[in-house]
C-alpha positions in Angstrom: 26.1 14.3 3.0 22.9 13.6 5.0 20.7 10.5 4.5 18.1 12.6 2.9 20.6 14.2 0.5 22.0 10.8 -0.5 18.5 9.6 -1.4 17.6 12.8 -3.1 20.6 12.3 -5.5 18.8 9.4 -7.1 15.8 9.8 -9.3 12.4 8.7 -7.9 10.2 6.0 -9.6 7.1 7.2 -11.4 4.3 4.7 -11.2 0.9 4.6 -12.9 -1.8 4.0 -10.3 -4.7 1.8 -11.4 -7.4 4.3 -10.6 -6.0 6.6 -13.3 -7.2 4.0 -15.9 -9.6 2.0 -13.8 -11.2 0.3 -16.8 -7.9 -1.4 -17.8 -6.9 -4.8 -16.6 -3.6 -5.1 -14.7 -1.7 -6.4 -17.8 -3.2 -3.7 -20.0 -2.1 -1.2 -17.3 1.5 -2.5 -17.6 1.7 -2.2 -21.4 0.1 1.3 -21.4 2.5 2.5 -18.7 5.5 1.1 -20.6 4.6 2.9 -23.8 3.9 6.1 -21.9 7.4 6.1 -20.2 6.7 5.1 -16.6 9.1 3.1 -14.4 6.4 1.1 -12.6 2.7 0.4 -12.1 0.5 0.2 -9.0 -2.1 -2.4 -9.8 -5.4 -3.0 -8.0 -5.3 -6.6 -6.9 -8.3 -6.3 -4.6 -11.3 -4.9 -6.4 -13.6 -2.2 -5.0 -16.4 -2.8 -7.5 -16.8 0.9 -8.3 -18.4 2.2 -11.5 -16.1 1.6 -14.5 -13.8 -0.8 -12.8 -12.4 -3.6 -14.9 -14.6 -6.7 -14.8 -11.9 -9.3 -14.6 -10.8 -10.9 -11.4 -7.2 -9.6 -10.9 -6.1 -12.7 -9.0 -7.6 -15.1 -11.6 -4.7 -17.4 -12.7 -4.9 -16.2 -16.4 -4.8 -12.6 -15.3 -1.8 -13.3 -13.0 0.1 -15.0 -15.8 -0.7 -12.2 -18.2 0.4 -9.6 -15.7 3.7 -11.4 -15.1 4.3 -11.7 -18.8 3.6 -8.0 -19.3 6.1 -7.1 -16.5 8.8 -9.4 -17.9 8.4 -8.1 -21.4 8.4 -4.4 -20.5 10.9 -4.4 -17.6 8.5 -2.3 -15.5 8.4 -2.7 -11.7 5.5 -2.9 -9.4 5.6 -0.2 -6.8 2.5 -0.9 -4.7 -0.7 -2.9 -4.8 -4.2 -2.0 -3.6 -6.6 -1.8 -1.9 -7.1 -3.4 1.5 -10.2 -1.8 3.0 -11.0 -1.9 6.7 -14.8 -2.5 7.0 -16.9 -3.6 9.9 -16.7 -7.3 9.0 -13.0 -7.1 7.9 -10.9 -10.2 8.3 -7.2 -9.4 7.4 -6.6 -13.0 6.4 -8.8 -12.3 3.3 -6.0 -9.9 2.1 -3.3 -12.6 2.2 -3.7 -13.9 -1.4 -3.2 -10.4 -2.7 -0.3 -9.9 -0.4 1.3 -13.1 -1.6 0.8 -12.1 -5.2 2.2 -8.6 -4.5 5.3 -10.3 -3.2 5.5 -12.5 -6.3 5.2 -9.4 -8.6 8.0 -7.6 -6.7 5.8 -5.0 -5.0 7.0 -3.3 -1.8 3.9 -1.6 -0.6 0.2 -2.4 0.1 -2.3 0.5 0.4 -4.9 0.3 3.2 -7.8 2.7 4.1 -10.6 2.5 6.6 -14.3 2.6 5.7 -16.0 1.7 8.9 -18.9 3.9 10.1 -18.7 3.9 13.9 -16.7 6.7 15.5 -15.7 4.5 18.5 -14.0 1.8 16.4 -10.4 3.1 16.7 -9.2 0.0 18.5 -10.7 -2.3 15.9 -9.0 -0.4 13.1 -5.7 -0.5 15.0 -6.0 -4.3 15.4 -6.9 -4.9 11.7 -4.1 -2.6 10.6 -1.6 -4.4 12.9 -2.6 -7.8 11.8 -2.4 -6.9 8.1 1.1 -5.6 8.7 2.0 -8.9 10.3 0.6 -10.8 7.3 2.4 -8.5 4.8 5.8 -8.8 6.4 6.8 -12.2 5.1 6.2 -11.0 1.6 8.4 -7.9 2.0 5.5 -5.4 2.0 4.8 -2.3 4.0 1.2 -1.4 4.7 0.7 2.2 3.9 -2.4 3.7 5.5 -4.2 6.4 3.5 -6.7 9.0 4.6 -9.3 9.7 1.9 -11.3 12.8 2.9 -14.6 10.9 2.7 -13.5 7.7 4.5 -13.4 6.9 8.2 -9.9 8.3 8.6 -10.0 11.8 7.1 -6.9 13.6 8.4 -3.2 12.9 8.5 -3.3 13.0 12.3 -6.0 10.3 12.4 -4.0 8.0 10.2 -0.8 8.7 12.1 -2.6 7.8 15.4 -3.5 4.3 14.0 0.0 3.6 12.7 1.6 4.7 15.9 -0.7 2.6 18.0 -0.1 -0.5 15.9 3.6 0.0 16.2 4.7 -2.4 13.4 8.1 -2.2 11.7 6.6 -2.4 8.2 4.0 0.3 8.7 3.6 3.5 6.6 1.5 6.5 5.8 0.4 7.2 2.3 -0.1 10.9 1.5 -2.3 11.8 -1.4 -1.8 15.4 -2.5 -5.5 15.7 -3.3 -6.6 14.5 0.1 -4.2 16.9 1.8 -6.1 19.7 0.0 -9.6 18.3 0.6 -9.0 17.6 4.3 -7.4 21.1 4.7 -4.2 19.6 6.1 -1.7 22.3 6.9 1.6 21.3 5.1 3.4 21.9 8.4 1.7 18.7 9.7 3.9 16.7 7.3 6.8 17.5 9.6 5.1 15.5 12.4 5.4 12.2 10.4 8.6 10.2 11.0 10.5 10.1 7.7 10.7 6.3 7.9 6.9 6.1 7.5 6.7 8.0 4.2 7.5 5.7 1.3 5.6 7.2 -1.7 3.1 9.9 -2.7 -0.1 9.7 -4.6 -0.1 12.8 -6.9 -2.7 14.8 -8.7 -3.9 18.4 -8.7 -7.2 20.2 -8.4 -8.8 23.6 -8.4 -8.8 25.7 -5.2 -12.5 25.2 -4.2 -13.3 22.3 -1.8 -16.5 20.4 -2.3 -18.9 20.8 0.6 -20.5 17.4 0.3 -19.2 13.9 0.5 -20.6 13.1 -2.9 -18.8 16.1 -4.4 -15.5 15.0 -3.0 -16.0 11.4 -4.3 -16.9 12.7 -7.7 -13.7 14.9 -7.8 -11.5 12.1 -6.5 -12.7 9.4 -8.8 -13.5 11.4 -12.0 -12.0 14.9 -12.2 -8.5 15.2 -10.9 -6.1 17.6 -12.8 -2.5 17.1 -14.0 0.1 18.4 -11.6 0.7 22.1 -12.2 -2.7 22.8 -13.6 -4.3 23.6 -10.3 -3.9 24.8 -6.7 -1.8 22.3 -4.8 1.6 23.4 -3.5 3.8 20.6 -4.6 7.0 22.4 -3.8 5.8 23.0 -0.3 5.0 19.3 0.1 8.5 18.2 -1.3 10.2 20.6 1.2 8.6 18.9 4.1 9.0 15.2 3.4 12.0 12.9 2.6 12.6 11.9 -1.0 10.0 9.3 -2.1 8.6 7.6 -5.2 5.5 8.9 -6.9 2.4 7.1 -7.9 0.2 9.1 -10.3 -3.4 8.6 -9.3 -5.3 10.9 -11.6 -8.7 9.7 -12.8 -10.3 12.2 -15.2 -13.2 10.8 -17.3 -13.3 13.7 -19.7 -9.6 13.6 -20.4 -9.7 9.8 -21.0 -12.7 10.2 -23.3 -10.9 12.9 -25.2 -7.4 11.5 -25.3 -7.7 7.8 -24.7 -5.9 5.8 -22.1 -2.3 6.0 -23.4 -2.2 9.7 -24.1 -3.9 10.6 -20.8 -1.3 8.4 -19.0 1.5 10.1 -21.0 0.3 13.6 -20.1 0.0 12.7 -16.4 3.6 11.7 -16.5 4.8 14.7 -18.5 3.2 17.1 -16.1 4.3 15.2 -13.0 8.0 15.1 -14.1 8.0 18.8 -14.9 6.3 19.8 -11.7 8.1 17.5 -9.3 11.4 18.0 -11.2 11.2 21.7 -10.5 10.3 21.1 -6.9 13.2 18.7 -6.4 15.6 21.1 -8.0 14.5 23.8 -5.7 15.0 21.5 -2.7 18.5 20.5 -3.8 19.5 24.2 -4.2 18.2 25.0 -0.7 20.1 22.0 0.8 23.3 23.1 -0.9 22.9 26.6 0.4 22.3 25.2 3.9 25.3 23.0 3.7 
């Protein structure tokens, strides 16, 4: 049995990403996820101050204690924390409190993305990413670099270039299925990524059209993602090209939340994801058995 097959024989974790219910606090996210049937949560410990985001400071002592209480009483895990943003004035040491808290909560991943504006700042991004990896290592965290289609790093190859240049043992690449689509990444490019860099997926679906403006992509990504299986994304093709990983459902949809409420929206996200990815994993196992 290969390493991949051994891992594939275990079930992945399904985590509820904070952006799915961005108005909820971290402890609220935990309780909702538990009632909806998730294994884990992916809380936002560094705020982005986007519209609708919860007003509380996630690293306020009362919030931290409430989050720890929620995790203890529900038994849920923390898969990853977010979001370390690389900006022009970025000092990685400012991420350390969130990294420390992530370690306390049992998280294993920190998400990072780049939002600088200059096109000649590659070395700066590499340095910030490398230093963040070094800061995260004592807390048992990888730093998984994402490539939102409207950020500074817009393609898988751009993100992979930064990670390779930094050359840290706790580095990683975060693939978001929506951004694969919006950035027109050929699924064959996933085979270029060393398996040890792929730890988890952000999953959601969308319709086939691609917005032709940055504003349109932002609106889709933050307000109108679809449940897996409702849209265009080839989840089976993605699964076939990556090692077995955990899944974080990042699926903000304002109209669905308004119609269904937080908990039912979260539950439907999970139901669709398990059906869609369960089918994809079953197909993969069948192919591996035939190949063996």
